Every structure is written in C-alpha cells, then in structure tokens.
N, C-alpha and C positions, 0 to 999 in steps of 0.2 A: 345366421347359419342354422339349419337345424342339425341335429346330433341325433341319431338313434342308435338305441341299445337293444338288443335280442336279449331274452333269458329263457329259460325253461327248457334247453335242450338237458341230453342224457342219455343213457344207456337203457333200454328197456327189452324186453322177451317177444318174441313174435306174438301179436294181439292186444300187446299193452299199448297203454295211452299216452300221450304228452301233450300239455297245453303251454305253447310257446306264446311269449308277450314282446312286444315291440313299445317301448318308452322312448318319447321326445323331449327334447329340449331345445330351447333356441327357437322355438316356431311352435303351432299348432297343426296336429293333423289334421283336423276339422277343416283346414283350408285345401286338403291334398288328398289326392288318389293314394293310397296305401297299398302297396302290393308284396306279396312272399313268393320268393324264389328258392331253389334249392341246387347245389351242386355237389354232384358225388366226384369221387377222385376220378382225374382222368378225363371228365365229361365236362360238358357245356352248362352253363347256368341255366335252370330250366324253371319256367314260369307257373307256380302252385296256384296263386289267385288274386286278386285286387280288391278291396273295399274301396267302394266311391263314399262321396262326400254326403250322398243320398240314394237310396235304392238299397238293392240286393248285392253281394257281392258276384263276382265270375269268376270261376274256377276253370283249372285246366281238367282234362278229361278224365286223368288219375285222381282227380281230387274231388271232383263232384259227386256229391253223396257219399263222401268218406271224410272230409275235411271241412271245417267252420270255421270262416272267418267273422270277427265281432270287433265294433269299436265300443271303446268307453272314452267319449269326448271329455266328461268331467275328468279323468285322470291322465288324458292324452295318450291312449296307449290303444293298441290293437291288437288282437290275439289270432293265436292260429290253433284251433283244437284238433286234434290228430287220435281220433280212438283206431282201434285195430291196425295198428302200424306193423308192417312187414319190412324183413331184411333190404327189400329193393327201395325203401324209405329213408335208408340212409343216406346220409347227405349233412353237410353245411346248411343250415337255412339262414335265410339273410330278410330283413325287410326293408323297404325302401319308399322312399315318398315323392311323388312327382305333383309338385305344384300346378304344373302347366298341363296335366293330365286329364283330358275327359274321355266319355266314352267312344268319342269316334277316334280316339288316337289309338296307337299301337299297343295296348298296356301290355301285352304279354312279351315283349322287346324291355330287355335291360336297359335299352338306351333312352328308354322314356322317364326315367325315373332320375333325379336328380341327388337325393341322398340317400345312404347307404348306410345301413349297421355293419358290425366287425363281423356278424355270423352269430350262429350257435349250432354246437355239432348233437347230431341226433344219430343215434346208433341202434340197430335194432339187431337183433343177434341170440341164437338160443345156445 
C-alpha cells in the first residue's frame, strides 16, 4: 500500500513562491504517474499537473508555463514548484499516484489515481 505525504504548503503574499513535495512510502513513485490536484473551499478537486514515468509533465491550462513538476526517483519524491502565486491559487493541494495510469488515460480525472495524500494548505493573501 503506497502512502503519500505532501509538505511545503503555507501562507504567502501575492507574487510569492512555494514548492510542494510529495513523498512516498510503501512503494516507488517511479512506477506510477503522479498527479497534483487542488481543491478550494466549496469547489471540486481540480487537476494541476501530472508527472509521467518518462517524458515531460502535462499541466492544466492555468498551470502551464507557471508551475513546474519534477521528480527525484532517488528520494522517491515529486515536487510542485509554484512561483508567482495569486489569491486564486489558494486551495488544499494534493498529490496522487496512479500506477495504472498512462498517457492514454484520463489523467485529469481524480478517478484515475489510486493513492492520495492528505493534502497541504496553500493560502495566498495580501
């Protein structure tokens, strides 16, 4: 059973930066697609981006060109770098692993991921 733990959330002013980390135990992230999602109060859980076993990540339209997802297989972690944060980025951010998710799958759907972390709060406010 893979367990995921997110860290790195916090409070920042508009324009600030955070880097979130997703650490895994009980399995290796190198064998999975790893997605990042976020959920604001009263809203659905939205896809942010996905890191594939090989190749470049895919991003949601709002994250493309802003956020960067990277892997460190040696540390069994996946990171989400978020510079230039704005109040609309305020949400709980989750990482998720999809060991059976490949390029042809619906990687933007939470249903495609089998394991989830508990989430980390990101608050952007002046």
